[in-house]
C-alpha positions in Angstrom: 0.0 0.0 0.0 1.4 3.3 -1.1 0.7 6.1 1.5 1.6 9.6 0.5 0.8 13.2 1.5 0.7 14.3 -2.1 -2.7 14.5 -4.0 -1.3 12.4 -6.9 1.5 10.0 -7.8 3.7 11.0 -10.7 3.3 8.7 -13.7 0.3 6.8 -12.2 -3.3 7.2 -13.2 -6.0 7.2 -10.5 -8.6 4.6 -11.7 -11.1 5.0 -8.8 -11.6 7.1 -5.8 -12.9 5.1 -2.8 -13.4 7.8 -0.3 -12.0 9.1 3.0 -10.2 6.7 5.3 -8.9 7.5 8.8 -7.1 6.0 11.8 -6.8 7.2 15.3 -4.5 6.4 18.2 -4.9 7.7 21.8 -2.0 6.8 24.2 -1.6 7.6 27.8 1.8 8.9 29.0 3.4 7.0 31.8 4.0 9.0 35.0 7.7 8.1 35.1 8.2 9.1 31.5 6.5 12.4 32.3 8.9 13.0 35.2 12.0 12.2 33.1 10.7 14.2 30.1 10.2 17.2 32.3 13.7 17.0 33.7 15.2 16.6 30.3 13.1 19.5 28.9 14.2 21.8 31.7 17.8 20.9 30.9 17.2 21.9 27.3 17.6 18.4 25.7 15.2 16.4 23.6 12.4 14.4 25.2 13.1 10.9 24.0 10.1 9.5 25.9 7.6 11.8 24.2 9.3 11.3 20.8 8.9 7.6 21.1 5.2 7.9 22.1 4.6 10.2 19.2 6.1 7.8 16.7 4.2 4.9 18.2 0.9 6.8 18.0 1.6 7.9 14.4 2.4 4.3 13.4 -0.8 3.0 15.0 -3.0 5.7 13.3 -1.4 5.1 9.9 -1.8 1.3 10.3 -5.5 1.7 11.1 -6.0 4.0 8.1 -4.2 1.5 5.8 -6.3 -1.4 7.0 -9.5 0.5 6.4 -8.3 1.4 2.8 -7.4 -2.3 2.1 -10.9 -3.3 3.1 -12.3 -0.9 0.5 -10.0 -2.4 -2.2 -7.5 0.5 -2.4 -3.9 0.1 -3.3 -2.9 3.7 -2.3 -3.9 6.5 0.0 -3.4 10.1 -1.1 -3.4 13.5 0.6 -2.6 12.0 4.0 -2.8 14.5 6.8 -1.6 13.8 10.4 -2.9 15.7 13.3 -1.5 15.6 16.8 -3.5 16.7 19.9 -3.3 16.3 23.7 -6.5 15.3 25.4 -7.6 14.5 28.9 -7.2 16.4 32.1 -3.9 18.3 32.0 -3.1 16.9 28.5 -2.3 13.5 29.9 -3.2 11.6 26.7 -1.8 11.9 23.2 -4.1 11.6 20.2 -2.9 11.2 16.7 -5.3 11.0 13.7 -4.4 10.1 10.2 -6.8 10.9 7.3 -6.4 10.4 3.6 -8.2 9.5 0.4 -8.3 5.8 -0.6 -7.8 5.2 -4.3 -7.0 2.5 -6.8 -4.1 3.5 -9.0 -2.9 1.7 -12.2 -0.3 -0.9 -11.5 
C-alpha cells in the first residue's frame, strides 16, 4: 500500500476514488516518562520518551487507516494528513489522527 501526503502520484493514473479513510490512536503517557521528560526538557535536551510515544501513536494511526483502505480495495492512500493533539485532564493523553483518500491506481 502506497501512502503519501501528495494528491497524486507522478506517472500513475488514478482509476477509482474510494473515499475518505482514517485512523486514530490515543495513548496515555506513563508517569515516570513524564517526570524524566520534564527534567530533560528543563535541561534543554530532547524528550526521547515523548518522541517515542509520538512515533508509536503515528504508526498505529497510519496502520488503522491503511487497514481501512485495504478493506475498500484500495492500493494507495493520497493526501494523507496527520494531526496531533493532547487530550484528557492536563493533557495526559496523546491523540494522533491520520486521514487520507483511498484510491485505486494503475499498476
